[in-house]
N, C-alpha and C positions, 0 to 999 in steps of 0.2 A: 739849830733849833731856829725859827724864827721869833722874833719878840715883836709885840704888837701892843698900840697902846690900847689902856681901860679906858676907854670914852673920852673923855675930856679932862682925867683927874691927872695926867702925868706920869701916872703910874703906868710901867711896861709890864707885859706876863707872855710868858711863852705860850706858843699856840696850841702846845699841849698842856692839860692839866690834870694833876693827880686826883681823883675822885675816891672817897674814903669811906662809901655808905656800907661796906662789907667789913669794916675795922670794929672787932667786937662779935661778929657771929662768925661769918665766914673765912675772916683772916684773925688770927690771935693779935696781942699785941707786940708779939716779940717780932713777928713777921711783919706789923704795920711799921715799925719802928725800921726794919732794914730797908721797907719800900721808902721812906723818907730819906734813907740813905742813898739809896740807889737812883732813885727820880733827881734829888739834886744834883748829885755827881754828874747824871744824864743828860743836865741841860735845862731841867723841867725847875720855873720859879713859882709856881701855880700850885696852890691845894686848896682843893672845896670839900666844904663840910657843912653839917647842919645840926641843929640841935636835937632833933627828933632820930638821928642816925645813930646806931645801924639797921639795917634792914634784912629782909630775907633771915627770920621774920622780925618784924617790929612788935616789942612788947614794952609793957611798963618795965620791966626787969633791966632793959638795956637801953632805954631812952636817956642820950647823954653820954652813953659811952665811949663812942667815937671823938667826940670833943676830949673827953677823960683821955684817952690814949695818945691823941695828939700833945695834950696837955703834959703829959708825964714826959713825952718826945722834947717838948720845949723846955720843961724844968731841966734835962739833962744837956741841953743844947742851946744854953742861953745865948751866946755869942754866936749862933746860927739863926736866932731869930727874924733878923734884917736881912738874910739870903733869899727869903721867899714870901709871896703875896699871900696871906690866909683869908680865905671867904668862909663862911657859914651863913645860915639863915634863921629866920624867924617863924615858927611853924604856923602859928595863928589858927583860923576857926577850924573847927571841926576835929583838931587833932587833942586828942581826949587827955592823952598823958603828958602835956604840958599847959600850965594854966587852966587846964579843966575845959580847953577845947576854946578859951575866949579868942575873939577876932585880933588882929594886929590894929591897933591904936597905939595913941599918944599913951595911955596908960600902962599899956604892957611892953611897949618897945624899952624903957629902961630896965625893967625886970629882965627881959629876955636877954638883953646885953650884956647886964651884969653875972648872970648866970652863965653864958658864953665863956665871958672873959676869965671867970672862974674855973671853970670844967677846962679851957684851954691855956691856962697858966700864962695869959700874956697879957700885957697891958694895953693892946689894942688890937683891934680887926681892919683888916685891911677894906674888906669888901663886905658889907654886911646886907641881905638881900631878903627880901620877902618871898617866902617859899610858893604860895599862892593868894592869890586876889581873895579877900573877903567875899566878894560878890560872886565866886565862884570860878569855874575855868572848861575850856573845852578839851583839855589835856587831856592824856591818859584815856583816849579811845571815847570821852565824852562827847567827841564833836559830832557823833553818829545821830544824837538827837539833843546837840546844845539848843537852848533856846536863850537870848540874853534878856530875860525878862524878870519881872518881879523887884527891881531895884529903881531908885530914886534918883535921878542924875545928880542933882544938887547935891542928897546927901552923901553919895560916892565922892565926888569932888571935895565938899566939905571934909570928909575922912582924910581924903589924900593931904589935905593942905595941913591938918592937924598932925598927921604923920610926919608931914616934911619940918615941921616946927619942933617936933621932938627930936626927930634925926639931928638937926643942926646943933640941938643942944647937946648930943652925944659926940659930935664932930667937936664942937668947944671945948668940951672935957679931955678930947684927944681920945676917946675911947674907941671911934671908926673913923675911918679915912674917906671912904667912898659909900655909894649906896647902889644897888643891884635889883633886880625883879627877876620873877621866877613864874614860869607857867602863867605869862600873861598876854592880853591880845594887843593888837595894833592900837586900838581906841584908848586901852588902858593905859597903855607904854605912853602915847600923846597926851594924856589928860596929867599923866605925872610930870611929866616935861612941860607943859602948860603951868602945872601949880607951882614947879620950882621957879618960873618966871614970876607969878605973880606973888608969892609970900616967901621967897627964898627957900634956902635949904639946899641939901646937895642934889645936885643934878644926877638924874638916871643915866649911869656909866654902861651898863649891862644888862642883857637879858637872858636867863639860865632857861631855855626851853627844848624839848628832846628835838633830834634832828639827826638823821640817819640816811643812808640810800633808800631805807625803808619808809621812812617818817619825813615827807618833806614839804609840811605844811606850812613853814616857815617861808618858804620861796615865794608864795603868792599873799600872804599875810602879811608878815613884818620886814622883810627884805628892804624895800623901798625907804622903810622907815629909819631901819637900821643903820642904812648907808648915809641917808641926808642929816640925820642927826647925831652920829656917831654913838651908837648903841649897839656895841658888838654883840652877836650871840654867843654865848657859853653853851655849846651844844653837849647835851647830855644824852647818853644811850646811843652813841656813834657806831656800837657794833649792834645795834639794835638787841639788847640784853643779851647779847652772845649768839644771835641766829646768824649774822654776818660772819662768823669763823667758819661756819658749819658743820658744829659740833651736833648739832641737832638732826643734822638731815638723816632721813632713813630710820624713821623713829627712834633714833638714839637718843638716851637721856644720861649722861655722865654722872658719875655718883660725886656728890657735892656741889655740881652744878646749880643755877640758879632754878632752873625748870625741875629739877629733884625736889627743890625746896617749895616752888609756886608754880606748879603746872600750869594754869594759864596765862602765867609770863605778863601780867598785866594787862590781859587783854591781845597781847599780841600772838597767841598760839592759836593761829587759825588754819585752814586748809589751804587758803590762798597764801600763805606766806611763804610755805617750801618749795613752791616754783618760782616763786620771785629770787628767793636765796640762792638756787639751782642757777637762774640765770646770771645774777653776778658772781658766783663761786666760776662759772663758765668764762665770764671775760678774765678774770684772774689767771685761770688756766692759762687760756691763749696767749697771755702776754708775759708768763713767766713771773707772776705776781704773787706775793703770800696775800691771801685775802684780808687778814687783819689791817695789814700794811695800806692796800688798796681802799679800804673803806675808812679808815682814818687819814690818808692822804688826799681822798676827795673831799671829806669834809673841810680840811685844812686849807684847800685849795679856794674856796669859796669867799668871794670878795667881802661879805658881811661878817667873815668869822672872826671871833674875836680870841678865842680859845676852845679847843675839843676836849672836853672832859671823858676820860676813859676811867673805868675801876678796873683792878686785877687783885684777884684772888691771893696769886701768890707771888714772889720775885721775879720767879720764872718767866710768869705772863707778863709783868711790866718790864724786864729785860725783852722782851719779846717785841712789844712795842716800840719802845728805845731802839730797837735795831732797825725800824722803818721810819725813824723821826724825820728826816729829810727827803722822804722821796717825793718828787714830781710826776704826776702822772703826764703821759703822751696826749697829743689830741685824739690819737686813735680810741686810746683807754676811754678818755672823756665822751668823744663820739658814742660808742658802744653803751655807756652809762646812759647817756641820755636817752638812748632809744630802748632800752630796758625799761627806765622810768616809764616812758609812753605804754610800754606795754603790760607795767605791773604798777599803775600809779598809784595805790592806798591798798596794800596786801592786808594791812590790819587797821 
């Protein structure tokens, strides 16, 4: 498995990252702990969480449970904490189950970090991310009618500067090592970079946005910034919430799957998506490739990719992913993928 730099931090991460958003709902604690063991043994050294997890569904009763499950694994494996890079996130504005939906700010950052450290049973967080910007985002299908209005530029920039000062205090305490964004835009990322140059504070190391064969907004929005500024993409939903596995084709809804719990699939369940998936499945079949391995391998091949975050409900799914961790796609496959993207550019 390839190791890649996390921005300019000096931290190296595997180009596959274990996502944990099902730990505590679809994935039991015992199964989650087995996944940690299998992932590390398989060469993955990067694990991503969030204070709001688990999901499917999100509820007041389960918020923070994913971090607690990881914390119990950390407590039982103290000597292994340095073997992997641990990332988590500040939920921020609108998420009523933490701090009553208060926005990300210099005031909420210390409390949020202390809470995550306590639940994770660790002395430090390697990568601390802001889950989404206070001003809103076009991610999660909001791009269809997104309008960047209603915010004052100077106030937004001042807010960023204040957050960076607060984050630097956490770096100085040893609570966090690096800082990343999530569900951000090119303008927002550029302003965070500018702010760190002006007032100090940790430089943005990464941006965690949705990216897959079916969702390629990053290509024309953030790719150039990512490359020139060393802000690698941490791609979430690289299997398009399971669509690219083919398991939902023909009207199938497997028991216990995400679609069985969230039928709209975060806006991904459209009439257009199934034809697009058929086309990508056809490429895999023609070239004798597993569709999961092809979808992840394509993400791994992108020049701006920092790491590809995948979720596995079971250890068997994790082992399936690891079986294709070193796949390199041929020029012929890449050409067919490009042609298919042009035919189905935005299927949801």
